Backbone as CSV, one residue per row, in Angstrom:
resi,resn,N_x,N_y,N_z,CA_x,CA_y,CA_z,C_x,C_y,C_z
1,MET,0.368,-19.973,7.432,-0.606,-20.521,6.522,-1.143,-21.812,7.124
2,LEU,-2.425,-22.024,7.007,-3.084,-23.229,7.497,-3.085,-24.268,6.389
3,MET,-2.795,-25.510,6.741,-2.774,-26.588,5.767,-3.910,-27.548,6.103
4,LEU,-4.732,-27.886,5.127,-5.824,-28.826,5.304,-5.464,-30.121,4.608
5,VAL,-5.621,-31.231,5.322,-5.356,-32.534,4.735,-6.649,-33.316,4.741
6,ARG,-7.056,-33.798,3.598,-8.248,-34.625,3.500,-7.918,-35.774,2.563
7,GLY,-7.926,-36.980,3.116,-7.559,-38.136,2.328,-6.116,-38.031,1.898
8,THR,-5.867,-38.164,0.613,-4.497,-38.096,0.110,-4.161,-36.726,-0.450
9,GLN,-5.101,-35.775,-0.356,-4.861,-34.452,-0.902,-4.444,-33.482,0.194
10,ARG,-3.591,-32.561,-0.163,-3.140,-31.527,0.766,-3.246,-30.204,0.040
11,ARG,-3.863,-29.222,0.720,-3.976,-27.919,0.074,-3.980,-26.818,1.116
12,PRO,-3.394,-25.665,0.766,-3.463,-24.521,1.678,-4.894,-23.997,1.725
13,VAL,-5.299,-23.497,2.851,-6.633,-22.942,3.005,-6.502,-21.440,3.173
14,THR,-7.180,-20.706,2.313,-7.164,-19.254,2.380,-8.547,-18.787,2.798
15,PRO,-8.649,-18.063,3.913,-9.963,-17.611,4.352,-10.523,-16.547,3.417
16,PRO,-11.845,-16.479,3.299,-12.434,-15.427,2.471,-12.138,-14.050,3.060
17,GLU,-12.170,-13.028,2.234,-11.832,-11.671,2.662,-12.716,-11.183,3.805
18,GLU,-14.000,-11.575,3.792,-14.919,-11.077,4.807,-14.870,-11.882,6.111
19,ALA,-13.987,-12.849,6.194,-13.898,-13.668,7.410,-13.456,-12.799,8.587
20,ALA,-14.054,-13.080,9.725,-13.713,-12.319,10.927,-12.281,-12.620,11.343
21,VAL,-11.589,-11.604,11.807,-10.207,-11.765,12.229,-10.127,-12.685,13.448
22,ASP,-11.137,-12.640,14.313,-11.139,-13.436,15.535,-11.469,-14.904,15.302
23,ALA,-12.043,-15.233,14.170,-12.496,-16.597,13.915,-11.298,-17.542,13.809
24,PRO,-11.418,-18.740,14.393,-10.334,-19.709,14.244,-10.245,-20.158,12.778
25,PRO,-9.073,-20.584,12.345,-8.907,-20.958,10.937,-9.844,-22.068,10.471
26,TRP,-10.204,-23.001,11.349,-11.078,-24.100,10.930,-12.510,-23.639,10.690
27,ALA,-12.857,-22.421,11.087,-14.226,-21.922,10.916,-14.629,-21.845,9.445
28,ILE,-13.668,-21.697,8.546,-14.014,-21.633,7.117,-14.491,-22.982,6.590
29,LEU,-14.307,-24.040,7.366,-14.785,-25.364,6.972,-16.195,-25.634,7.490
30,CYS,-16.751,-24.692,8.243,-18.076,-24.849,8.851,-19.134,-24.142,8.016
31,PRO,-20.388,-24.609,8.127,-21.471,-23.894,7.439,-21.673,-22.498,8.039
32,PRO,-22.250,-21.591,7.280,-22.523,-20.253,7.819,-23.421,-20.353,9.063
33,GLY,-23.164,-19.496,10.027,-23.977,-19.469,11.231,-23.599,-20.507,12.276
34,THR,-22.457,-21.152,12.104,-22.028,-22.177,13.061,-21.700,-21.543,14.404
35,VAL,-22.220,-22.168,15.454,-21.960,-21.723,16.816,-20.811,-22.552,17.366
36,THR,-19.746,-21.890,17.823,-18.595,-22.585,18.400,-18.798,-22.713,19.903
37,VAL,-18.646,-23.948,20.391,-18.865,-24.225,21.808,-17.653,-24.977,22.353
38,PRO,-16.940,-24.413,23.337,-15.859,-25.175,23.973,-16.448,-26.354,24.746
39,ALA,-15.771,-27.477,24.736,-16.278,-28.690,25.382,-16.574,-28.471,26.856
40,GLU,-15.813,-27.625,27.519,-15.999,-27.389,28.946,-17.355,-26.763,29.249
41,ASP,-17.915,-25.995,28.306,-19.194,-25.312,28.503,-20.310,-25.934,27.668
42,ALA,-20.075,-27.086,27.075,-20.955,-27.598,26.037,-22.315,-28.079,26.521
43,ARG,-22.414,-28.716,27.659,-23.701,-29.306,28.071,-24.828,-28.280,28.070
44,GLN,-24.654,-27.179,28.779,-25.703,-26.167,28.851,-25.843,-25.402,27.539
45,ALA,-24.730,-25.074,26.922,-24.773,-24.295,25.681,-25.470,-25.068,24.565
46,LEU,-25.168,-26.347,24.416,-25.797,-27.146,23.358,-27.268,-27.367,23.638
47,ALA,-27.641,-27.540,24.893,-29.048,-27.738,25.245,-29.882,-26.507,24.915
48,ALA,-29.261,-25.328,24.948,-29.985,-24.090,24.682,-30.160,-23.805,23.193
49,LEU,-29.465,-24.526,22.347,-29.540,-24.268,20.901,-30.771,-24.919,20.285
50,ALA,-31.303,-24.264,19.279,-32.462,-24.801,18.559,-32.025,-25.966,17.669
51,PRO,-32.916,-26.932,17.449,-32.585,-28.021,16.519,-32.267,-27.450,15.133
52,GLY,-31.282,-28.056,14.484,-30.861,-27.604,13.159,-29.736,-26.586,13.183
53,THR,-29.354,-26.131,14.365,-28.271,-25.153,14.471,-26.933,-25.834,14.211
54,PRO,-26.136,-25.307,13.264,-24.807,-25.884,13.060,-23.891,-25.537,14.234
55,VAL,-23.130,-26.519,14.708,-22.253,-26.308,15.860,-20.869,-26.872,15.586
56,ALA,-19.899,-26.303,16.290,-18.532,-26.811,16.308,-18.140,-26.920,17.775
57,VAL,-17.893,-28.136,18.226,-17.498,-28.367,19.608,-15.987,-28.565,19.613
58,THR,-15.283,-27.800,20.445,-13.820,-27.816,20.437,-13.257,-28.206,21.792
59,THR,-12.059,-28.759,21.757,-11.327,-29.036,22.987,-9.841,-29.016,22.695
60,ASN,-9.075,-28.757,23.736,-7.614,-28.807,23.656,-7.063,-29.824,24.634
61,ARG,-7.912,-30.698,25.132,-7.492,-31.707,26.091,-6.986,-32.943,25.362
62,PRO,-5.788,-33.417,25.682,-5.298,-34.649,25.047,-6.195,-35.832,25.413
63,CYS,-6.237,-36.803,24.543,-6.990,-38.049,24.758,-8.473,-37.774,25.001
64,SER,-9.048,-36.863,24.239,-10.442,-36.474,24.461,-11.404,-36.972,23.392
65,ARG,-10.951,-37.794,22.471,-11.803,-38.242,21.369,-13.092,-38.873,21.877
66,ARG,-12.973,-39.877,22.715,-14.147,-40.611,23.190,-15.072,-39.712,24.017
67,ALA,-14.493,-38.917,24.909,-15.306,-38.042,25.759,-16.079,-37.016,24.921
68,LEU,-15.436,-36.471,23.894,-16.100,-35.475,23.054,-17.207,-36.111,22.224
69,ARG,-16.982,-37.306,21.726,-18.033,-38.004,20.987,-19.230,-38.311,21.877
70,ARG,-18.951,-38.754,23.111,-20.052,-39.035,24.051,-20.809,-37.762,24.394
71,LEU,-20.091,-36.681,24.608,-20.720,-35.398,24.911,-21.671,-34.990,23.793
72,CYS,-21.217,-35.099,22.555,-22.052,-34.725,21.413,-23.269,-35.639,21.291
73,ALA,-23.086,-36.922,21.500,-24.211,-37.859,21.436,-25.243,-37.542,22.519
74,ALA,-24.779,-37.271,23.729,-25.690,-36.969,24.837,-26.403,-35.635,24.635
75,ALA,-25.752,-34.695,23.974,-26.331,-33.367,23.762,-27.171,-33.299,22.494
76,GLY,-27.269,-34.382,21.760,-28.068,-34.384,20.537,-27.418,-33.690,19.368
77,VAL,-26.119,-33.869,19.214,-25.400,-33.285,18.076,-25.036,-34.409,17.110
78,ARG,-25.477,-34.255,15.859,-25.075,-35.195,14.808,-23.731,-34.708,14.273
79,VAL,-22.705,-35.500,14.448,-21.358,-35.107,14.030,-21.172,-35.441,12.552
80,ASP,-20.844,-34.416,11.772,-20.608,-34.590,10.341,-19.132,-34.723,10.011
81,ARG,-18.288,-34.117,10.848,-16.855,-34.104,10.553,-16.063,-33.967,11.833
82,GLU,-14.977,-34.718,11.919,-14.069,-34.630,13.064,-12.710,-34.196,12.559
83,LEU,-12.191,-33.148,13.150,-10.888,-32.629,12.752,-9.905,-32.737,13.908
84,VAL,-8.681,-33.075,13.573,-7.579,-33.011,14.526,-6.870,-31.702,14.219
85,ALA,-6.629,-30.908,15.262,-6.004,-29.598,15.101,-4.708,-29.578,15.905
86,LEU,-3.607,-29.331,15.221,-2.309,-29.309,15.899,-1.676,-27.936,15.775
87,PRO,-1.145,-27.372,16.800,-0.977,-27.924,18.135,-2.205,-27.787,19.032
88,SER,-3.189,-26.929,18.636,-4.397,-26.793,19.446,-5.554,-26.369,18.549
89,ALA,-6.766,-26.513,19.067,-7.946,-26.098,18.307,-8.068,-24.577,18.259
90,ASP,-7.478,-23.895,19.232,-7.549,-22.431,19.262,-6.662,-21.782,18.208
91,ARG,-5.477,-22.319,18.028,-4.511,-21.771,17.073,-3.832,-22.902,16.297
92,PRO,-4.590,-23.570,15.419,-3.990,-24.700,14.697,-3.053,-24.257,13.576
93,LEU,-1.993,-25.016,13.415,-1.115,-24.835,12.252,-1.485,-25.843,11.177
94,VAL,-1.984,-26.993,11.610,-2.376,-28.061,10.699,-3.719,-28.614,11.145
95,LEU,-4.614,-28.824,10.197,-5.901,-29.474,10.439,-5.987,-30.677,9.530
96,PHE,-6.458,-31.777,10.068,-6.723,-32.914,9.195,-7.885,-33.711,9.740
97,ASP,-8.605,-34.346,8.824,-9.730,-35.183,9.217,-9.219,-36.364,10.025
98,ASP,-10.028,-36.796,10.957,-9.658,-37.934,11.798,-10.082,-39.221,11.093
99,ASP,-9.382,-39.534,9.999,-9.614,-40.785,9.275,-8.271,-41.347,8.802
100,ALA,-8.283,-42.590,8.382,-7.037,-43.300,8.064,-6.203,-42.593,6.991
101,HIS,-6.828,-42.162,5.912,-6.078,-41.562,4.805,-5.461,-40.216,5.192
102,SER,-6.219,-39.386,5.901,-5.707,-38.073,6.290,-4.584,-38.188,7.306
103,VAL,-4.731,-39.106,8.263,-3.683,-39.300,9.269,-2.408,-39.820,8.608
104,ALA,-2.558,-40.776,7.697,-1.388,-41.306,6.992,-0.699,-40.208,6.187
105,ARG,-1.473,-39.366,5.543,-0.904,-38.267,4.760,-0.168,-37.278,5.665
106,PHE,-0.723,-37.034,6.847,-0.056,-36.147,7.789,1.315,-36.689,8.149
107,TRP,1.396,-37.966,8.513,2.673,-38.538,8.957,3.672,-38.704,7.825
108,THR,3.208,-38.949,6.605,4.154,-39.179,5.508,4.480,-37.929,4.699
109,GLY,3.589,-36.942,4.697,3.819,-35.798,3.832,3.909,-34.452,4.507
110,ILE,3.544,-34.363,5.786,3.528,-33.055,6.429,4.436,-33.004,7.644
111,ALA,4.317,-33.979,8.542,5.149,-33.986,9.750,6.612,-34.088,9.355
112,ALA,7.401,-33.195,9.883,8.826,-33.170,9.537,9.631,-32.692,10.745
113,ILE,10.884,-32.992,10.717,11.789,-32.584,11.784,12.560,-31.364,11.296
114,PRO,12.487,-30.267,12.041,13.217,-29.076,11.612,14.720,-29.284,11.752
115,PRO,15.510,-28.494,11.055,16.956,-28.612,11.180,17.398,-28.415,12.632
116,ALA,18.254,-29.305,13.070,18.764,-29.251,14.448,20.032,-30.085,14.510
117,PRO,20.759,-30.013,15.622,21.954,-30.862,15.768,21.582,-32.346,15.699
118,GLY,22.537,-33.160,15.310,22.313,-34.595,15.143,21.799,-35.293,16.384
119,TRP,22.247,-34.853,17.556,21.789,-35.508,18.783,20.305,-35.262,19.035
120,VAL,19.720,-34.268,18.339,18.277,-34.006,18.442,17.534,-34.708,17.315
121,THR,18.064,-34.617,16.096,17.341,-35.166,14.954,17.302,-36.687,14.937
122,ALA,18.339,-37.342,15.431,18.332,-38.816,15.413,17.177,-39.387,16.233
123,PRO,17.005,-38.999,17.506,15.858,-39.529,18.259,14.520,-39.061,17.687
124,ALA,14.477,-37.819,17.197,13.230,-37.317,16.622,12.853,-38.088,15.366
125,THR,13.828,-38.476,14.573,13.571,-39.279,13.381,12.992,-40.634,13.750
126,VAL,13.514,-41.242,14.789,12.990,-42.529,15.257,11.552,-42.368,15.740
127,VAL,11.292,-41.337,16.515,9.932,-41.095,17.024,8.966,-40.882,15.862
128,LEU,9.350,-40.106,14.882,8.500,-39.855,13.718,8.240,-41.136,12.940
129,ALA,9.258,-41.964,12.757,9.091,-43.226,12.032,8.159,-44.171,12.783
130,VAL,8.311,-44.244,14.097,7.427,-45.108,14.899,5.998,-44.585,14.838
131,ALA,5.812,-43.273,14.975,4.473,-42.687,14.944,3.776,-42.967,13.618
132,ALA,4.517,-42.921,12.525,3.931,-43.167,11.213,3.494,-44.619,11.037
133,ARG,4.063,-45.525,11.807,3.737,-46.947,11.666,2.683,-47.437,12.657
134,LEU,2.367,-46.636,13.651,1.340,-47.022,14.621,-0.035,-46.965,13.958
135,PRO,-1.026,-47.653,14.511,-2.379,-47.553,13.952,-2.843,-46.100,13.904
136,TRP,-3.549,-45.736,12.845,-3.920,-44.344,12.623,-4.778,-43.783,13.751
137,GLN,-5.541,-44.608,14.432,-6.462,-44.116,15.456,-5.749,-43.430,16.625
138,TRP,-4.502,-43.831,16.902,-3.821,-43.247,18.056,-3.558,-41.759,17.874
139,THR,-3.360,-41.311,16.646,-3.063,-39.896,16.415,-4.224,-39.019,16.870
140,GLY,-5.418,-39.335,16.417,-6.586,-38.561,16.818,-6.924,-38.713,18.281
141,THR,-6.600,-39.868,18.835,-6.865,-40.091,20.252,-5.928,-39.254,21.111
142,ALA,-4.663,-39.227,20.777,-3.662,-38.560,21.612,-3.568,-37.059,21.352
143,ALA,-3.937,-36.616,20.171,-3.779,-35.198,19.826,-4.641,-34.315,20.721
144,PRO,-4.085,-33.200,21.180,-4.854,-32.340,22.080,-5.949,-31.538,21.381
145,GLY,-5.694,-31.008,20.206,-6.680,-30.179,19.518,-7.678,-31.023,18.757
146,ARG,-8.955,-30.746,18.969,-10.003,-31.523,18.321,-11.212,-30.624,18.077
147,VAL,-11.812,-30.742,16.888,-13.003,-29.975,16.527,-14.010,-30.936,15.914
148,LEU,-15.196,-31.000,16.497,-16.294,-31.793,15.938,-17.303,-30.825,15.348
149,ILE,-17.570,-30.984,14.068,-18.505,-30.109,13.357,-19.760,-30.904,13.064
150,GLY,-20.896,-30.340,13.386,-22.153,-31.052,13.166,-23.348,-30.142,13.293
151,GLU,-24.463,-30.766,13.653,-25.724,-30.042,13.736,-26.512,-30.535,14.931
152,ARG,-27.124,-29.606,15.640,-27.957,-29.958,16.792,-29.231,-30.617,16.282
153,ARG,-29.544,-31.792,16.821,-30.765,-32.496,16.392,-31.953,-32.028,17.179
């Protein structure tokens, strides 16, 4: 099941019955007719799209926030929403908006350590506690899965 976090709310997302089996789970958050473009192929693909076309630019590269934003700006894409997709944009288990409230909700209400021996859970608990206290921007910066949803200008 895919979990969507927006602000302080958390809710399961159920795709509509007619949704394509091949479509990534985050596609249900996009307007109808959205063209998905991997960041690696984006320059030429975005240039070929007509103005007003809804697009979703995706990447699985860690630390790609700034590069993806620059790519969209250079290609004439107005970004309406930025999503962090974990563990990847191709097969996310968790999606959340790249904003302070959603990131905080992810660290305090969703991220958890699975049952394991104490020698594993003790260091993992420390890492989770430190991650929850770091500035929210680092999560979206470091996360590998990223989806920018917008419209070609």
